[in-house]
N, C-alpha and C positions, 0 to 999 in steps of 0.2 A: 505495502499500499505507499510505503517511505517513497517509491518509487514513482509513481502515477500522479497527478494531479488530481485532488476528490475536489468535488464544487457543493460546500450546506447553502442551504438556502438559512437564512435564520429569522425570529417573528418574534418584533419584542414589540411593545404599543403603549408600554409608560415610561417614568423616567426611573421609576427603581427596580423595575425589569429590566432595560437599558442596561444600567449599572452593573448588571448581576452577567448579563447574556457578555458584556464585554470583558470582563476579567474571563469570562471561559471561554472565548476568543482570544484572548494572551495567553491560555494556558496549553489552547488546545494545539495553536499555530507552535509551540514550546517544543512539543513533543511530535509532531507533525506541521514541521515549515511547509510540505507542499498541498497545504489544503486554503482554499480559497474561501472565504465567507462574502456573502452580500447578501442584501434583505430589505427588511423596515424596523429600525430604528432611531433613536433619537445622538444628541450628541458624541456621550459616552463610545458609542459603536464608530459611530467615523472618525474617534480621537484612533481605534488600534487598527483600523486598516481594513474595514468591511467599507463596500461597496454600499453605497443607501441607496434603493430604486427606492423608496420609500421613506418621506421622512416623518418619521409619528410625534414630532413635536402640538399635531394639534390636534391630537386621537385623544388625547387623556377624558375621560366621561366616567361621569360615577351615575347608576340610574335612568330606568327608561325616557327621563325626561331628556335631560343631554344630550341622550346616545339621538331622538329626535334632528334637535337641534344643529347633530353635526354629521348626518345621514350620507350628505352627499361627502363629505373627504374623505366618511368611513366604506362608503361604497367605492370611490376612486383607488381607494390601495389598497380593498381586497381585490380588482379585478384585477393590479397590478403585478400583486403578491399568488394568485392565482397565473396568469398567463405567464409565472416564473414556470412555477412548478409543470404546466402540462407542455410549455417551450422548450424552456431546458432540461426539464427530467434531472431536478441536483440530483446529486449521491446520497443526502440526508436533510431531510427538513424538523431544523430543530425549533420548536416552537417555547417560549418561555410566558409564564402566565396570560394573563390578556386573554378570558377562554371566550368571551362570545365572538371577540374574531375568530381568534385562532384555531377552534372547534373548527369551525365554517372549513380553514387551512386543511383543515386535517379530513376533512372529509372530499377534499378535493384531490388534495393527495392521495389516496387509500382510492381513487379511480385512476389517476395516473399510473399506478403504480411505485409512486413513490416512499423512499422509508420513512415515521415519524420518532422521531426521539420527544418525549416533554418535560421540560424541566421546571420547576418551580407549576406545580399539582392546583389547576384550580381549585375553590374550594368546597370540592362537592359532598365535601364531607360533612360543612357545614349546610349547606341547599343546592336545590337546583340536580340533585341526584342521577334526574335522567339523563344526564349530560355521561355519565359513568358509559352507560350504553356507547354511545360513540366513541368516547375514549377505547372501550374492550374492542370495538369494532377497527379500530383507524389508526390507531396508536402501538408502534412494537416494542416502547419499553415509556413508563414512568420514569421519572430521574426527581426524584421528592427532596425535602429537606426538614420536614417535621419527622418524628422515629413513629409517632402514632400511626402517620398516614402509608408506613406498609402495611398493617393489620388491614386498615380502611381494603385497599387493593387486592390482597391477599383473599380476602371473602369474597373481591368482584372474579376472582382469576383472572388480573392483569396483571403483567409482568411488572415489576415493579423496582426499582436499587435506591434504596437509601443514599446520597449522597454527602451527608453532610449539611451542618444550614450555611452561606457563604457571609453572612451577616458576624458568623464567629471568627471570622481573618478580620471581616473588616471593620466590626466596630472596637476603635483600642482599649487600654486598659485605662487606669482612670489618669490622668495629667497631673501634672504642679498644680496645683490651685492656687499658689500665688501667680506664674508666672500665666493662667487662665485670665485671671484677678484684673489684673496689669494686662491684658490682650483689650481687654473690655473698656477699661477702667472702671471696676468695682470696686465697690469701697467692704473691703476683709470684712470688716467686724458687723458688716449689713446682710440680712440674708435675702435670697435670690430666687424668684421664680421665674420659671420659662414657660412659655406660649407656644405654645404650637399645633396654630389655626389648620393645617392641612394642603395640602397641594392641589386642591384642586378650588377652579371658582368657586362655583356651589357650598365648599369645607367653611370658605370665605365669608361669605356674606350670609351664614345661618350661624357658624361659631366664633367668629371672631369677634363681634358685638358682643355675645354672651360673655366670651372671656375677660375684652375688657372690664364690662358693667363687676363680674366676679373681682379684678383689679384692684376694681375702685374701693370697691368696700374694704380687701385687705388693707389698703393702702392709709384707709378712713379707721382702721383699726389699729395697725400698726406702718407708722411713718415714715417709720427706719426702711422697710422693705426697696428691692428693687426690681426692676426687671428684663427682661430680655425677651425678645421675641424672635423666634428662627423661622427666617422667608425661604421658603421652597423656592427651588430655581423657576419651577415653570409660574411662579406668580412674582410679576411683576411689583417695581415700588411705587408705581404709580394706583394700581388696587390697592392697596396696604396704606397708601396717609387719608384719605379723605376718615378713615375710621381713626388711625391714628392724630390728625387733626382735633378731631369731636369729641377725645377723649383728654379728658382733665388730667391726667397722669403720664408722666415720662414713661417712658420705653423705649427700650433701645434696641431696634432694627439692626438684627446678624442674619447676611447670607452665605450661605457654604463654608458653614462651621457646624454644623449638626450638633458633632459629638463634643465639641466644646462647651456650643454654648450648653449640650445635656450633664458632664463633668463640673460644669461651672454652676446649676443651679439646687439650691435647698429642696425643691421639688417643683411640678411640672404641672400645667393643664396641656393635654395631649389628645386630640384627635384619632378616631379610633383607625388606626392602619396599621402599616409596617411600624411606620416610626415609635409608636409603644413598645414593640420587641424589642429596637434600639436601647430605646434609653431602658425596659431592664437591665438588659443586658450590660449599661452605664450602672445600675445598681441604683439610683435616684428614683424617689418616692413621685406618685403621680396618681394622679386619677384622670380615666377616660370619659370622653364626653362624646357625642356623636346624636346630628340630628337630621332630618333627610325632610323629604316633604311628604303632604298626611298620603298622598296617594302610595310613595315608595314606603313607604312604614307599614300602611297598608298592605300590600305587597307581601314586605322583607318579611312581616310577622307571622305571616303563614308559611312561606321556604323556609325560615331559617331554622331548622331542626338542633339547635345547640343550648345551650344555657350560656353561655357567654360570648360577648365579640371582643377583649382584648386577646389576643394571642397567648399573652402573657400567664391571663387565665385560664383560655381551650388546654395551653401545656400543661398547667399543673393541675388540671379538671377540678379547678375549686377557685373561688372569688378570693384572689389576694389582692387585688385592685380595685377601686370601686369605679363600678359603671355607670355614667348619670347620658339616661339617652331619650332623645327627644324632650318628650315634655319634664322628665325628671332633669334637663341639664339647664338647667337655672342658674344666674349666678350666686344666689343667697347658698343654695345646695353647694355649688363648685367652691365658693368660701369658705362654708362649716368644713368642707375635708377639707381644703389646702391647711387654713388655721390647729386640724384636729392634727394632720402628718407635724406643720411643724413645731406644735405645743407639746402633743402628748410622747414624749422619750421614748415609749414602750410601744405605742403602735407604730410609731416610725420603726425601729428597730426591729420587729418582729414583720413590716414592710419589706426590710430592707433583706432578711434572710431568705424571704421568700423568695424576691428577686434572686437573690445569688444562686437560687435550687435552678431559676432557670437554664443557668448557661452549661450548669450539669444534666440540667434533660438533653439538652442537644449534643452535647458531650457526646454522643453515641458513641461504640470502638466499632461497631457493625455497622462499618460504610464503607463506600468505595468511592473514589477521585473521579469525579464526573468528566474529565476529560477525556481520563483513558475506556471512559465508559462510551462515550463519542464516540474515541476513533478505532472499539470496539464495534461497536454498532455498523462500522461502514465493511468492515471486514466480512 
């Protein structure tokens, strides 16, 4: 295989998937330099030499209503990727998360006789279990990043390999707080609260106002508190500014330093999503919040099959951090939980102990290197 050029079509539709896809490309080309990657992705994949025939920057969506607004762009992207499958007949199609789009590509690949490896499973164990049938019919190998997913796919008789969680290698150990405090010009004697409102416009609209109101309550109760807001790469400063200008408290926006912000904070208010697992791996106490449209919430209520939305809670199979969802995500309840974390030492220490266990759960010995798995799929 090393003597012949192999072509891998790769599809990642959002920033987090794109980052993991880029790291996978680097790892594969290190052990098999003759492999050529092309496909759909954003900046991270372009930087590692992937020929992006589709730029996924404008495709990030959550929920049915957002999909409708971007339907034409999504359809054009799908058509380009489908054409690549049928016209180029790549040696392998790697799908990374982004299930609504990628499972349709898997069906197209099945028709074209192209082998499919799915890296980072759709959350079919939480909802949309009907999608497992598509996976079983169209995907040659599931490369999963949570240990419990192996049991799930084994029950469905789907070929599955646990490849470890990429965040374990990405989320750095605790840095020197003195250095971080200097970077952000923080007062070391004051406690710091982090705000992680998400990476989608709909999340900013629904979650940032309530986060800012919670911050206002906290500041009124403790004037010495300081606040950092982590700006996602997909969100421009012009989107955030109107919210911050209407807020009466000073909040420092930080872009591109997620992990430093996590380490700098004594507690964090975070939108549900991958960031909550990253925060858990930094062992920083947090509260998880989420709001969606009334219609999307009603749909989700009937489809979701698990009791938690936070990945650290799902992995622990118990509530280790509080989740405030929909009508429960009020400024008052968020502020109350933050004050409990900051002021109740036994509560805080118990949460940190449970968060430390998150890393242990993910450090499963029974794992295979994902790059080696890709090469194996090509042989």
